[in-house]
Backbone as a printed PyTorch tensor [residue, N CA C, xyz], in Angstrom:
tensor([[[ 42.3350,  66.5890, 120.7260],
         [ 42.3270,  67.3880, 119.5100],
         [ 40.8970,  67.8520, 119.2690]],

        [[ 40.7190,  69.1180, 119.0760],
         [ 39.4070,  69.6790, 118.7630],
         [ 39.2870,  69.8840, 117.2570]],

        [[ 38.1780,  69.4540, 116.6930],
         [ 37.9010,  69.6790, 115.2720],
         [ 37.1450,  70.9810, 115.1440]],

        [[ 37.2600,  71.6230, 114.0190],
         [ 36.5150,  72.8430, 113.7620],
         [ 35.1630,  72.4370, 113.1840]],

        [[ 34.1180,  72.6360, 113.9940],
         [ 32.7830,  72.1830, 113.6230],
         [ 31.8040,  73.3390, 113.5610]],

        [[ 30.7560,  73.1410, 112.7460],
         [ 29.6280,  74.0730, 112.7000],
         [ 28.6770,  73.7260, 113.8390]],

        [[ 27.6950,  74.5840, 114.0500],
         [ 26.7090,  74.3510, 115.1070],
         [ 25.9410,  73.0460, 114.9090]],

        [[ 25.7730,  72.6070, 113.6350],
         [ 25.0310,  71.3720, 113.3730],
         [ 25.9050,  70.1190, 113.4800]],

        [[ 27.1790,  70.2880, 113.8420],
         [ 28.0630,  69.1410, 114.0480],
         [ 28.8810,  68.7270, 112.8440]],

        [[ 28.6620,  69.3480, 111.6870],
         [ 29.4590,  69.0180, 110.5030],
         [ 30.7580,  69.8280, 110.5140]],

        [[ 31.7390,  69.3610, 109.7270],
         [ 33.0160,  70.0760, 109.6550],
         [ 32.8200,  71.4600, 109.0630]],

        [[ 33.4960,  72.4280, 109.6470],
         [ 33.4410,  73.8040, 109.1600],
         [ 34.3620,  73.9320, 107.9510]],

        [[ 33.7910,  73.9790, 106.7550],
         [ 34.5740,  74.0140, 105.5200],
         [ 35.2150,  75.3630, 105.2610]],

        [[ 34.8180,  76.4150, 106.0010],
         [ 35.4690,  77.7070, 105.8320],
         [ 36.8780,  77.6810, 106.4170]],

        [[ 37.1630,  76.6760, 107.1960],
         [ 38.4780,  76.5100, 107.8090],
         [ 39.1110,  75.2070, 107.3220]],

        [[ 38.9710,  74.9220, 106.0310],
         [ 39.4180,  73.6320, 105.4870],
         [ 40.8830,  73.3450, 105.7540]],

        [[ 41.7620,  74.3230, 105.5040],
         [ 43.1890,  74.0790, 105.6930],
         [ 43.5110,  73.8710, 107.1680]],

        [[ 42.9220,  74.6690, 108.0390],
         [ 43.1500,  74.4980, 109.4750],
         [ 42.6580,  73.1280, 109.9380]],

        [[ 41.5170,  72.7040, 109.4360],
         [ 40.9900,  71.3860, 109.7840],
         [ 41.8990,  70.2840, 109.2540]],

        [[ 42.3730,  70.4170, 108.0190],
         [ 43.2630,  69.4060, 107.4390],
         [ 44.5710,  69.3050, 108.2170]],

        [[ 45.1020,  70.4350, 108.6490],
         [ 46.3330,  70.4200, 109.4620],
         [ 46.0500,  69.7570, 110.8070]],

        [[ 44.8950,  70.0360, 111.3910],
         [ 44.5300,  69.3880, 112.6600],
         [ 44.4480,  67.8770, 112.5060]],

        [[ 43.8990,  67.4170, 111.3840],
         [ 43.8290,  65.9760, 111.1260],
         [ 45.2320,  65.4100, 110.9350]],

        [[ 46.0590,  66.1050, 110.1650],
         [ 47.4180,  65.6210, 109.8910],
         [ 48.2450,  65.5030, 111.1670]],

        [[ 48.1300,  66.4780, 112.0700],
         [ 48.9410,  66.4540, 113.2890],
         [ 48.2610,  65.7430, 114.4530]],

        [[ 46.9350,  65.5900, 114.3740],
         [ 46.2000,  65.0110, 115.4890],
         [ 45.8870,  63.5370, 115.3480]],

        [[ 46.3090,  62.9120, 114.2630],
         [ 46.0990,  61.4830, 114.0920],
         [ 47.4520,  60.7770, 114.0570]],

        [[ 47.4500,  59.5000, 114.3090],
         [ 48.6850,  58.7260, 114.4250],
         [ 49.1090,  58.1370, 113.0880]],

        [[ 50.3030,  58.5070, 112.6540],
         [ 50.8680,  57.9390, 111.4300],
         [ 51.4250,  56.5450, 111.7300]],

        [[ 51.5090,  55.7330, 110.7040],
         [ 52.0640,  54.3910, 110.8230],
         [ 53.5610,  54.4680, 111.1020]],

        [[ 54.0050,  53.8150, 112.1590],
         [ 55.4320,  53.7630, 112.4800],
         [ 56.1300,  52.7850, 111.5410]],

        [[ 57.3730,  53.0860, 111.2060],
         [ 58.1750,  52.1620, 110.4130],
         [ 58.4720,  50.9250, 111.2450]],

        [[ 58.7520,  49.8200, 110.5810],
         [ 59.0060,  48.5650, 111.2950],
         [ 60.2170,  48.6420, 112.2160]],

        [[ 61.1890,  49.5010, 111.9030],
         [ 62.4040,  49.5790, 112.7170],
         [ 62.3450,  50.6660, 113.7940]],

        [[ 61.2240,  51.3860, 113.8980],
         [ 61.1220,  52.4330, 114.9130],
         [ 60.7750,  51.8330, 116.2730]],

        [[ 61.3130,  52.4470, 117.3180],
         [ 61.0690,  51.9950, 118.6850],
         [ 59.7020,  52.5060, 119.1270]],

        [[ 58.8350,  51.5780, 119.5250],
         [ 57.4890,  51.9370, 119.9670],
         [ 57.5170,  52.3420, 121.4350]],

        [[ 56.6070,  53.2330, 121.8730],
         [ 56.6150,  53.6940, 123.2600],
         [ 56.3330,  52.5890, 124.2770]],

        [[ 55.5520,  51.5920, 123.8810],
         [ 55.2450,  50.4640, 124.7670],
         [ 56.0500,  49.2650, 124.3030]],

        [[ 57.0480,  48.8570, 125.0920],
         [ 57.8980,  47.7430, 124.6530],
         [ 57.1550,  46.4120, 124.5210]],

        [[ 55.9630,  46.3100, 125.1180],
         [ 55.1870,  45.0720, 125.0500],
         [ 54.1840,  45.0730, 123.8980]],

        [[ 54.1780,  46.1310, 123.0900],
         [ 53.1990,  46.2490, 122.0120],
         [ 53.8760,  46.1400, 120.6510]],

        [[ 53.1220,  45.6230, 119.6950],
         [ 53.5780,  45.5980, 118.3040],
         [ 52.6900,  46.4850, 117.4390]],

        [[ 51.8040,  47.2680, 118.0840],
         [ 50.8640,  48.1330, 117.3720],
         [ 51.6020,  49.3470, 116.8190]],

        [[ 51.7430,  49.3860, 115.4900],
         [ 52.4260,  50.4840, 114.8100],
         [ 51.4520,  51.5890, 114.4300]],

        [[ 50.2180,  51.4650, 114.8540],
         [ 49.1280,  52.4170, 114.6220],
         [ 48.9170,  52.6940, 113.1500]],

        [[ 48.7040,  53.9670, 112.7720],
         [ 48.3830,  54.2790, 111.3900],
         [ 46.8930,  54.1590, 111.1330]],

        [[ 46.4930,  54.4300, 109.9110],
         [ 45.0900,  54.3950, 109.5230],
         [ 44.9320,  53.4690, 108.3320]],

        [[ 43.9350,  52.5940, 108.3700],
         [ 43.7350,  51.6240, 107.2910],
         [ 43.4730,  52.3160, 105.9560]],

        [[ 42.9070,  53.5300, 105.9730],
         [ 42.6140,  54.2530, 104.7470],
         [ 43.8550,  54.7280, 104.0060]],

        [[ 45.0170,  54.6460, 104.6560],
         [ 46.2650,  55.0220, 103.9800],
         [ 46.7050,  53.9770, 102.9670]],

        [[ 46.1880,  52.7560, 103.0940],
         [ 46.5910,  51.6810, 102.1940],
         [ 46.2590,  52.0530, 100.7530]],

        [[ 47.2480,  52.1510,  99.9420],
         [ 47.1370,  52.5030,  98.5240],
         [ 46.4340,  53.8480,  98.2880]],

        [[ 46.6090,  54.7760,  99.2220],
         [ 45.9660,  56.0920,  99.0920],
         [ 46.3980,  56.7970,  97.8110]],

        [[ 47.6710,  56.6970,  97.4690],
         [ 48.1620,  57.3710,  96.2600],
         [ 47.5290,  56.7590,  95.0110]],

        [[ 47.4720,  55.4410,  94.9590],
         [ 46.9380,  54.7680,  93.7750],
         [ 45.4350,  54.9720,  93.6220]],

        [[ 44.7100,  54.9620,  94.7200],
         [ 43.2520,  55.0140,  94.6610],
         [ 42.7280,  56.4320,  94.4620]],

        [[ 43.2390,  57.3970,  95.2440],
         [ 42.6760,  58.7420,  95.1560],
         [ 43.7230,  59.8480,  95.1070]],

        [[ 44.9440,  59.4900,  94.6740],
         [ 46.0450,  60.4490,  94.5790],
         [ 46.2680,  61.1530,  95.9130]],

        [[ 46.1340,  60.4070,  96.9940],
         [ 46.2910,  60.9520,  98.3300],
         [ 47.6620,  60.6690,  98.9040]],

        [[ 47.7540,  60.7670, 100.2020],
         [ 49.0050,  60.5020, 100.9010],
         [ 48.6830,  59.9540, 102.2820]],

        [[ 49.6490,  59.2890, 102.9170],
         [ 49.4100,  58.7890, 104.2710],
         [ 49.1340,  59.9520, 105.2240]],

        [[ 48.1240,  59.8000, 106.0520],
         [ 47.6910,  60.8550, 106.9650],
         [ 48.2250,  60.5610, 108.3600]],

        [[ 48.6030,  61.5920, 109.0670],
         [ 48.9740,  61.4480, 110.4570],
         [ 50.3890,  61.9050, 110.7490]],

        [[ 50.6950,  61.8740, 112.0380],
         [ 51.9660,  62.3600, 112.5590],
         [ 52.5190,  61.3120, 113.5210]],

        [[ 53.8200,  61.1910, 113.5620],
         [ 54.4440,  60.1910, 114.4310],
         [ 54.7650,  60.7170, 115.8340]],

        [[ 54.2090,  61.8580, 116.2070],
         [ 54.4650,  62.3810, 117.5490],
         [ 54.0040,  61.4160, 118.6410]],

        [[ 53.1070,  60.5150, 118.3160],
         [ 52.6550,  59.5320, 119.3020],
         [ 53.8200,  58.6570, 119.7670]],

        [[ 54.8620,  58.5340, 118.9630],
         [ 56.0290,  57.7430, 119.3630],
         [ 56.7680,  58.3750, 120.5410]],

        [[ 56.4910,  59.6370, 120.8140],
         [ 57.1510,  60.3510, 121.9030],
         [ 56.3870,  60.2630, 123.2130]],

        [[ 55.3030,  59.5130, 123.2350],
         [ 54.4110,  59.4680, 124.3900],
         [ 55.1270,  59.1980, 125.7020]],

        [[ 56.0970,  58.3220, 125.7020],
         [ 56.7900,  57.9740, 126.9460],
         [ 58.2370,  58.4710, 126.9530]],

        [[ 58.5790,  59.3240, 126.0120],
         [ 59.9480,  59.8350, 125.9280],
         [ 60.1560,  60.9760, 126.9220]],

        [[ 61.3560,  61.0580, 127.4750],
         [ 61.7120,  62.2120, 128.2970],
         [ 61.8820,  63.4030, 127.3740]],

        [[ 61.4280,  64.5540, 127.8330],
         [ 61.5900,  65.7600, 127.0250],
         [ 63.0050,  66.2720, 127.2560]],

        [[ 63.8280,  66.1330, 126.2530],
         [ 65.2110,  66.5880, 126.3520],
         [ 65.5360,  67.4610, 125.1510]],

        [[ 66.4510,  68.3950, 125.3790],
         [ 66.9270,  69.1980, 124.2560],
         [ 68.3020,  68.7110, 123.8130]],

        [[ 68.9100,  67.8490, 124.6380],
         [ 70.2070,  67.3010, 124.2660],
         [ 70.0100,  66.0230, 123.4770]],

        [[ 70.8540,  65.7960, 122.4950],
         [ 70.6920,  64.6050, 121.6610],
         [ 70.8480,  63.3020, 122.4400]],

        [[ 70.0420,  62.3290, 122.1040],
         [ 70.1870,  60.9750, 122.6280],
         [ 70.4010,  60.0710, 121.4140]],

        [[ 70.3290,  58.7850, 121.6250],
         [ 70.5400,  57.8710, 120.4980],
         [ 69.4930,  58.0790, 119.3960]],

        [[ 68.2890,  58.5390, 119.7770],
         [ 67.2330,  58.7870, 118.7970],
         [ 67.1450,  60.2580, 118.3970]],

        [[ 67.9210,  61.1210, 119.0450],
         [ 67.8480,  62.5540, 118.7830],
         [ 67.0910,  63.2520, 119.9010]],

        [[ 67.2000,  64.5780, 119.9620],
         [ 66.5060,  65.3110, 121.0180],
         [ 64.9970,  65.1980, 120.8130]],

        [[ 64.2620,  65.2000, 121.8950],
         [ 62.8080,  65.0770, 121.8300],
         [ 62.2030,  66.2440, 121.0560]],

        [[ 62.7200,  67.4330, 121.2910],
         [ 62.1990,  68.6070, 120.5890],
         [ 62.4400,  68.5030, 119.0920]],

        [[ 63.6190,  68.0650, 118.6940],
         [ 63.9200,  67.9300, 117.2710],
         [ 63.0730,  66.8330, 116.6320]],

        [[ 62.8740,  65.7330, 117.3560],
         [ 62.0400,  64.6580, 116.8290],
         [ 60.6090,  65.1310, 116.6360]],

        [[ 60.0700,  65.8840, 117.6060],
         [ 58.7080,  66.4040, 117.4850],
         [ 58.6090,  67.3290, 116.2690]],

        [[ 59.6040,  68.1880, 116.0710],
         [ 59.5830,  69.0900, 114.9230],
         [ 59.6560,  68.3140, 113.6180]],

        [[ 60.5390,  67.3400, 113.5520],
         [ 60.6840,  66.5340, 112.3310],
         [ 59.4020,  65.7770, 112.0250]],

        [[ 58.7990,  65.1500, 113.0450],
         [ 57.5550,  64.4070, 112.8220],
         [ 56.4650,  65.3300, 112.2790]],

        [[ 56.3590,  66.5480, 112.8110],
         [ 55.3440,  67.4930, 112.3290],
         [ 55.6460,  67.9390, 110.8990]],

        [[ 56.9100,  68.2010, 110.6040],
         [ 57.2810,  68.6290, 109.2510],
         [ 56.9870,  67.5330, 108.2230]],

        [[ 57.2700,  66.2900, 108.5750],
         [ 56.9870,  65.1760, 107.6620],
         [ 55.4760,  65.0560, 107.4410]],

        [[ 54.6850,  65.2450, 108.4940],
         [ 53.2230,  65.1500, 108.3680],
         [ 52.6530,  66.2700, 107.4990]],

        [[ 53.3210,  67.4160, 107.4810],
         [ 52.8150,  68.5600, 106.7230],
         [ 53.3860,  68.6660, 105.3080]],

        [[ 54.4730,  67.9720, 105.0110],
         [ 55.1060,  68.0670, 103.6960],
         [ 54.1550,  67.7450, 102.5310]],

        [[ 53.2390,  66.7890, 102.6600],
         [ 52.3080,  66.5320, 101.5480],
         [ 51.4610,  67.7410, 101.1590]],

        [[ 51.2430,  68.6740, 102.0790],
         [ 50.4790,  69.8770, 101.7450],
         [ 51.2170,  70.7070, 100.6880]],

        [[ 52.5410,  70.7180, 100.7490],
         [ 53.3290,  71.4090,  99.7220],
         [ 53.3780,  70.5560,  98.4620]],

        [[ 53.6620,  69.2630,  98.6370],
         [ 53.7720,  68.3610,  97.4850],
         [ 52.5080,  68.3630,  96.6380]],

        [[ 51.3430,  68.4440,  97.2740],
         [ 50.0580,  68.4330,  96.5630],
         [ 49.5500,  69.8390,  96.2520]],

        [[ 50.3790,  70.8500,  96.5280],
         [ 50.0720,  72.2540,  96.2380],
         [ 48.8340,  72.7720,  96.9700]],

        [[ 48.6420,  72.2580,  98.1800],
         [ 47.5690,  72.7620,  99.0300],
         [ 48.0040,  74.0740,  99.6670]],

        [[ 49.2900,  74.2020,  99.9480],
         [ 49.8600,  75.4360, 100.4700],
         [ 51.2060,  75.6730,  99.7820]],

        [[ 51.7440,  76.8690,  99.9660],
         [ 53.0270,  77.1920,  99.3330],
         [ 54.2060,  76.9420, 100.2610]],

        [[ 53.9450,  76.7980, 101.5390],
         [ 55.0130,  76.5390, 102.5010],
         [ 54.4480,  76.4750, 103.9040]],

        [[ 55.3020,  76.1290, 104.8500],
         [ 54.8980,  76.1090, 106.2560],
         [ 56.1230,  76.3140, 107.1180]],

        [[ 55.8550,  76.6610, 108.3520],
         [ 56.9200,  76.7920, 109.3450],
         [ 56.4440,  76.0930, 110.6070]],

        [[ 57.3090,  75.2740, 111.1950],
         [ 56.9940,  74.5660, 112.4300],
         [ 57.9810,  75.0180, 113.4950]],

        [[ 57.4620,  75.4910, 114.6180],
         [ 58.2960,  75.8830, 115.7500],
         [ 57.8840,  75.0590, 116.9570]],

        [[ 58.8440,  74.4140, 117.5880],
         [ 58.5880,  73.5400, 118.7280],
         [ 59.2660,  74.1450, 119.9380]],

        [[ 58.5340,  74.1810, 121.0690],
         [ 59.0750,  74.8090, 122.2660],
         [ 58.6310,  74.0320, 123.5000]],

        [[ 59.5680,  73.7850, 124.3770],
         [ 59.2230,  73.1650, 125.6580],
         [ 58.6960,  74.2530, 126.5750]],

        [[ 57.5050,  74.0400, 127.1420],
         [ 56.8840,  75.0620, 127.9860],
         [ 56.6760,  74.5860, 129.4170]],

        [[ 57.1560,  73.4250, 129.7510],
         [ 57.0380,  72.8970, 131.1060],
         [ 57.7190,  71.5520, 131.1800]],

        [[ 57.6490,  70.9520, 132.3610],
         [ 58.2660,  69.6360, 132.5510],
         [ 57.6010,  68.5670, 131.7120]],

        [[ 56.3050,  68.7640, 131.4320],
         [ 55.5420,  67.7110, 130.7680],
         [ 54.8110,  68.1840, 129.5190]],

        [[ 55.3020,  69.2760, 128.8870],
         [ 54.5610,  69.7700, 127.7270],
         [ 55.4890,  70.4030, 126.6930]],

        [[ 55.1640,  70.1090, 125.4380],
         [ 55.7930,  70.7450, 124.2910],
         [ 54.6730,  71.3990, 123.4900]],

        [[ 54.8710,  72.6480, 123.1060],
         [ 53.9260,  73.3250, 122.2210],
         [ 54.4900,  73.3270, 120.8100]],

        [[ 53.6210,  73.1150, 119.8450],
         [ 53.9980,  73.1750, 118.4420],
         [ 53.1980,  74.3080, 117.8150]],

        [[ 53.8980,  75.2450, 117.2240],
         [ 53.2660,  76.3790, 116.5420],
         [ 53.5080,  76.2010, 115.0500]],

        [[ 52.4410,  76.2010, 114.2760],
         [ 52.5160,  75.9750, 112.8360],
         [ 51.9690,  77.1940, 112.1140]],

        [[ 52.7030,  77.6410, 111.1180],
         [ 52.2000,  78.6840, 110.2170],
         [ 52.1500,  78.0750, 108.8220]],

        [[ 50.9750,  78.1130, 108.2180],
         [ 50.7770,  77.6130, 106.8620],
         [ 50.7080,  78.8230, 105.9290]],

        [[ 51.5570,  78.8230, 104.9100],
         [ 51.5950,  79.9130, 103.9370],
         [ 50.7970,  79.5040, 102.7070]],

        [[ 49.9900,  80.4420, 102.2030],
         [ 49.0860,  80.1390, 101.0980],
         [ 49.2670,  81.1020,  99.9400]],

        [[ 50.4940,  81.4390,  99.5940],
         [ 50.7300,  82.3570,  98.4820],
         [ 50.1410,  83.7210,  98.7810]],

        [[ 49.2900,  84.2380,  97.8800],
         [ 48.7360,  85.5810,  98.0870],
         [ 47.6540,  85.6450,  99.1730]],

        [[ 47.1400,  84.5050,  99.5990],
         [ 46.1190,  84.4960, 100.6540],
         [ 46.8020,  84.6520, 102.0090]],

        [[ 46.0290,  84.9800, 103.0250],
         [ 46.5680,  85.1700, 104.3720],
         [ 47.1250,  83.8830, 104.9690]],

        [[ 48.1410,  84.0360, 105.8050],
         [ 48.7260,  82.8900, 106.4920],
         [ 47.7590,  82.3680, 107.5410]],

        [[ 47.9200,  81.1070, 107.8880],
         [ 47.1190,  80.4950, 108.9430],
         [ 48.0740,  80.0630, 110.0480]],

        [[ 47.8760,  80.5640, 111.2420],
         [ 48.7290,  80.2010, 112.3840],
         [ 47.9290,  79.3040, 113.3180]],

        [[ 48.5160,  78.1860, 113.6920],
         [ 47.8670,  77.2050, 114.5680],
         [ 48.8200,  76.8270, 115.6870]],

        [[ 48.2830,  76.5010, 116.8500],
         [ 49.1040,  76.0880, 117.9710],
         [ 48.5540,  74.7730, 118.5300]],

        [[ 49.4580,  73.8290, 118.7710],
         [ 49.0830,  72.5220, 119.3030],
         [ 49.8900,  72.2540, 120.5520]],

        [[ 49.2900,  71.5520, 121.4910],
         [ 49.9850,  71.1550, 122.7050],
         [ 50.1200,  69.6540, 122.7160]],

        [[ 51.3300,  69.2040, 123.0070],
         [ 51.5630,  67.7740, 123.1780],
         [ 51.8430,  67.5490, 124.6540]],

        [[ 51.0840,  66.6720, 125.2610],
         [ 51.2250,  66.4400, 126.6870],
         [ 51.8800,  65.0980, 126.9590]],

        [[ 52.7380,  65.0930, 127.9290],
         [ 53.3760,  63.8520, 128.3670],
         [ 52.8210,  63.4800, 129.7180]],

        [[ 52.8180,  62.1980, 130.0020],
         [ 52.3520,  61.7200, 131.3020],
         [ 53.5390,  61.2890, 132.1160]]])
């Protein structure tokens, strides 16, 4: 994941929404206790320690996306017991972006997920900002 940075290494604040979306989709959200982890020998549900009481402390929300759960999943468009990989990737991205609407950071968004190879899914996100111009972003998720 590339961050939008200035020449001096600080975050480029002129692209605040694009940077925030990159953080939301490029970091690992905490998996629920009943979710199947990609490594059967691990109990690491990931997440970020700063999410603990984020709402109570700074009126925030949990940051991150659960696409990391798909790391070892086969890319399928047909439903399996957990659902199609493409649908799961879209749902995980939509859940990660929903707080932007809830907190009125944007007026809406659109997530489009497309398989572009045997080992890659592209996610295209459009963030709507009311009367301001839309922001279109593209992310690649790679499988090994």
